[in-house]
TIPA-80771 format. One line per field, with one value per residue (C-alpha): residue in three letters; x, y, z; residue number from 1. Coordinates in steps of 0.001 Angstrom, whole numbers, plus 500000, padded with zeros to 6 digits. Last residue first. Layout:
REM residues N
residu = ALA; ...
X = X; ...
Y = Y; ...
Z = Z; ...
num = NUM; ...
***
This chain:
REM residues 239
residu = UNK; UNK; UNK; UNK; UNK; UNK; UNK; UNK; UNK; UNK; UNK; UNK; UNK; UNK; UNK; UNK; UNK; UNK; UNK; UNK; UNK; UNK; UNK; UNK; UNK; UNK; UNK; UNK; UNK; UNK; UNK; UNK; UNK; UNK; UNK; UNK; UNK; UNK; UNK; UNK; UNK; UNK; UNK; UNK; UNK; UNK; UNK; UNK; UNK; UNK; UNK; UNK; UNK; UNK; UNK; UNK; UNK; UNK; UNK; UNK; UNK; UNK; UNK; UNK; UNK; UNK; UNK; UNK; UNK; UNK; UNK; UNK; UNK; UNK; UNK; UNK; UNK; UNK; UNK; UNK; UNK; UNK; UNK; UNK; UNK; UNK; UNK; UNK; UNK; UNK; UNK; UNK; UNK; UNK; UNK; UNK; UNK; UNK; UNK; UNK; UNK; UNK; UNK; UNK; UNK; UNK; UNK; UNK; UNK; UNK; UNK; UNK; UNK; UNK; UNK; UNK; UNK; UNK; UNK; UNK; UNK; UNK; UNK; UNK; UNK; UNK; UNK; UNK; UNK; UNK; UNK; UNK; UNK; UNK; UNK; UNK; UNK; UNK; UNK; UNK; UNK; UNK; UNK; UNK; UNK; UNK; UNK; UNK; UNK; UNK; UNK; UNK; UNK; UNK; UNK; UNK; UNK; UNK; UNK; UNK; UNK; UNK; UNK; UNK; UNK; UNK; UNK; UNK; UNK; UNK; UNK; UNK; UNK; UNK; UNK; UNK; UNK; UNK; UNK; UNK; UNK; UNK; UNK; UNK; UNK; UNK; UNK; UNK; UNK; UNK; UNK; UNK; UNK; UNK; UNK; UNK; UNK; UNK; UNK; UNK; UNK; UNK; UNK; UNK; UNK; UNK; UNK; UNK; UNK; UNK; UNK; UNK; UNK; UNK; UNK; UNK; UNK; UNK; UNK; UNK; UNK; UNK; UNK; UNK; UNK; UNK; UNK; UNK; UNK; UNK; UNK; UNK; UNK; UNK; UNK; UNK; UNK; UNK; UNK
X = 475403; 476876; 479044; 481886; 483651; 483906; 482174; 483162; 484798; 486929; 487312; 490255; 489691; 487644; 489165; 487834; 484267; 481621; 478492; 476637; 475134; 471735; 469914; 472970; 471880; 474441; 475685; 479206; 480697; 479312; 481240; 484494; 484564; 483442; 485790; 484758; 484694; 483829; 481587; 479977; 476368; 477436; 478623; 480679; 481313; 484062; 487312; 490505; 492168; 493145; 491559; 488749; 488502; 488800; 490775; 489813; 492032; 489770; 486646; 486874; 484936; 484937; 481359; 482498; 484302; 481217; 479074; 481590; 482010; 478267; 477696; 474568; 474936; 475208; 472807; 470707; 472651; 476173; 475413; 473901; 476954; 479213; 476985; 477015; 474562; 474845; 471531; 471630; 474400; 473734; 474127; 470587; 468758; 471330; 470522; 466829; 467622; 469770; 466825; 464406; 466743; 468456; 467981; 466772; 463361; 462619; 461273; 458248; 456642; 456159; 454179; 453503; 456266; 456221; 459420; 458998; 456991; 456950; 459599; 457988; 458514; 458490; 459731; 461201; 461333; 463694; 461642; 463441; 460970; 457560; 456904; 455496; 453143; 450477; 451316; 448119; 446162; 443108; 444208; 444817; 448277; 449399; 446774; 449264; 452969; 455968; 459636; 462967; 466113; 469287; 471323; 470249; 470485; 470347; 467925; 468133; 464737; 463438; 459671; 456793; 453271; 449707; 446432; 445596; 448111; 451684; 452891; 456634; 458357; 462057; 464793; 462998; 465425; 465327; 465267; 464899; 462404; 462170; 459546; 460096; 457029; 457443; 456310; 455136; 457377; 457066; 459591; 458160; 459787; 458579; 456702; 453294; 451468; 452460; 454492; 456794; 456484; 459798; 460085; 461263; 461693; 461747; 460079; 456828; 453108; 450381; 448417; 450864; 453758; 451739; 450888; 454579; 455474; 452828; 454199; 457710; 456531; 454462; 457343; 459837; 457620; 457166; 460919; 461599; 459101; 460742; 464173; 462868; 461235; 464480; 466436; 463845; 464018; 467823; 467837; 465276; 467408; 470515; 468622
Y = 676436; 678892; 677394; 679737; 680297; 684017; 686929; 690626; 690674; 687692; 687159; 685028; 681243; 679709; 678163; 680852; 679581; 681560; 680662; 683672; 683256; 684399; 681117; 679281; 680344; 682362; 681140; 682332; 679001; 677190; 679595; 678467; 674974; 675796; 678778; 682345; 685638; 689007; 691992; 691478; 691702; 690480; 687129; 685466; 681736; 679468; 681152; 679080; 679349; 682429; 681034; 683457; 685919; 683065; 684131; 686123; 686802; 685209; 686188; 689852; 691946; 695402; 695555; 694539; 691502; 690551; 690555; 688502; 685833; 685813; 684928; 685550; 684864; 688214; 690898; 692148; 691574; 691796; 694804; 696677; 695850; 697409; 700496; 701149; 703675; 704343; 705323; 702794; 700218; 696638; 694046; 693295; 693620; 691322; 688672; 688942; 688636; 685579; 683893; 684849; 683137; 685192; 684695; 688247; 688712; 690982; 694427; 694810; 698258; 700236; 703295; 705286; 704134; 706371; 707447; 709396; 712476; 713414; 711914; 710476; 707217; 705950; 702425; 700432; 696809; 693926; 691382; 689311; 690050; 691058; 694630; 694368; 691469; 693676; 697343; 698094; 696912; 694752; 691885; 694306; 694062; 697344; 699315; 702110; 701548; 702153; 702549; 701612; 702351; 700648; 702398; 705720; 705460; 701718; 701047; 698352; 697892; 697197; 697297; 698206; 697081; 698401; 696457; 695019; 696836; 696992; 693792; 693290; 692903; 692249; 692748; 694296; 695160; 698714; 700834; 704511; 707375; 710258; 712723; 715372; 716595; 719896; 720085; 723715; 725174; 728714; 731209; 734522; 737761; 741328; 740369; 741187; 738056; 738233; 741014; 738755; 735029; 733275; 730019; 726504; 723855; 724682; 721431; 723243; 722987; 724806; 726646; 726718; 727573; 730376; 731795; 731758; 733565; 736231; 736753; 737140; 739785; 741711; 741808; 742811; 745694; 746838; 746658; 748666; 751322; 751590; 751967; 754793; 756566; 756340; 757879; 760622; 761530; 761545; 763870; 766182; 766417; 767263; 769992
Z = 911827; 909403; 906671; 905907; 902620; 903295; 901589; 901700; 898302; 899282; 903006; 904057; 904090; 906874; 910001; 912333; 912075; 913938; 915911; 917300; 920756; 922087; 921334; 922629; 926108; 928023; 931391; 930608; 931696; 928653; 926422; 927990; 926494; 922951; 922731; 923489; 921558; 923099; 922402; 925822; 924602; 921156; 922453; 919727; 919607; 918264; 919258; 919468; 922827; 924808; 927961; 928875; 925970; 923457; 920402; 917312; 914294; 911691; 913666; 912537; 915046; 913412; 912115; 908633; 910084; 912107; 908965; 906945; 909607; 910228; 906567; 904508; 900801; 898971; 897695; 900607; 903816; 902428; 900205; 903146; 905245; 902637; 902340; 906088; 907521; 911242; 912862; 915700; 915902; 914748; 917512; 918704; 915405; 913853; 916456; 915559; 911848; 912585; 914311; 911530; 909015; 906315; 902573; 901984; 900387; 897444; 896543; 898834; 898812; 902011; 903160; 906329; 908678; 911765; 913490; 916717; 917713; 914038; 911811; 908686; 906857; 903304; 902775; 899923; 900958; 901521; 903451; 906063; 908849; 907373; 906308; 902777; 903472; 905056; 904461; 902514; 905563; 904783; 906996; 909861; 911388; 909812; 911774; 912479; 911955; 914184; 913410; 914938; 912989; 911843; 909165; 907650; 903866; 903176; 905999; 908662; 910261; 913766; 913664; 915976; 915187; 915416; 915336; 918760; 920941; 919723; 918065; 917508; 914135; 913685; 911095; 908112; 905323; 904045; 900897; 901675; 901605; 904092; 905344; 908028; 909926; 911740; 915386; 915120; 917753; 919064; 920344; 921515; 920556; 921043; 924176; 925636; 924606; 920952; 919269; 917308; 916702; 916159; 914279; 915007; 912339; 908651; 907696; 907037; 907560; 905613; 908272; 911158; 908842; 907222; 910652; 911534; 908314; 908976; 912502; 911087; 908617; 911181; 913657; 910997; 909932; 913559; 914134; 910970; 912011; 915450; 913838; 911640; 914599; 916548; 913676; 913170; 916847; 916846; 913832; 915453; 918588; 916551; 914698
num = 239; 238; 237; 236; 235; 234; 233; 232; 231; 230; 229; 228; 227; 226; 225; 224; 223; 222; 221; 220; 219; 218; 217; 216; 215; 214; 213; 212; 211; 210; 209; 208; 207; 206; 205; 204; 203; 202; 201; 200; 199; 198; 197; 196; 195; 194; 193; 192; 191; 190; 189; 188; 187; 186; 185; 184; 183; 182; 181; 180; 179; 178; 177; 176; 175; 174; 173; 172; 171; 170; 169; 168; 167; 166; 165; 164; 163; 162; 161; 160; 159; 158; 157; 156; 155; 154; 153; 152; 151; 150; 149; 148; 147; 146; 145; 144; 143; 142; 141; 140; 139; 138; 137; 136; 135; 134; 133; 132; 131; 130; 129; 128; 127; 126; 125; 124; 123; 122; 121; 120; 119; 118; 117; 116; 115; 114; 113; 112; 111; 110; 109; 108; 107; 106; 105; 104; 103; 102; 101; 100; 99; 98; 97; 96; 95; 94; 93; 92; 91; 90; 89; 88; 87; 86; 85; 84; 83; 82; 81; 80; 79; 78; 77; 76; 75; 74; 73; 72; 71; 70; 69; 68; 67; 66; 65; 64; 63; 62; 61; 60; 59; 58; 57; 56; 55; 54; 53; 52; 51; 50; 49; 48; 47; 46; 45; 44; 43; 42; 41; 40; 39; 38; 37; 36; 35; 34; 33; 32; 31; 30; 29; 28; 27; 26; 25; 24; 23; 22; 21; 20; 19; 18; 17; 16; 15; 14; 13; 12; 11; 10; 9; 8; 7; 6; 5; 4; 3; 2; 1
***
């Protein structure tokens, strides 16, 4: 009787394993056919093994408002963008045929444009749709500098408000990012700061900045004589 009980127990477990294998294999086939954002799956009973991990390269889709920082051509028709999104922070994304005159994205993804974008994550970030909302009052030069100092994939609601809804101010932007010019001194001589070098994350005065060898094109001019920030905006005049 004990032997029969063991046999029945083993037979039951085997039946359960077969059922699980068929169920998981059916789910994997469904994922391949219809697509899913579920990620990896397990295929049972294939190629001589009970479990075989397979990846279906799922395609995740997202929507967010964004400001376009820079645009660089890729090939003859494509383009690569640096964007700062409200939900995800700074990102890099690529478009297909967006530089064609007849492209539906033309005019909606120019530097300085505040737009609502739809993008997918599949072998990188691909922007598939965009709709222009407004244009930020930020110069192309400042947009390029922003693209160089903003951290990747770090959303910041205060910074988003500064860039899209308030007069642009480097003093205010640097303060939000943790480099408040009001308390800054020259890293070389301890004097009054006048310039910020994002690459070194340091401030320099007018005299010492010339010794760094940096072109003024890559420098950020700040004014430490402005009044304290009020609601994220200073009384600075950016030169």
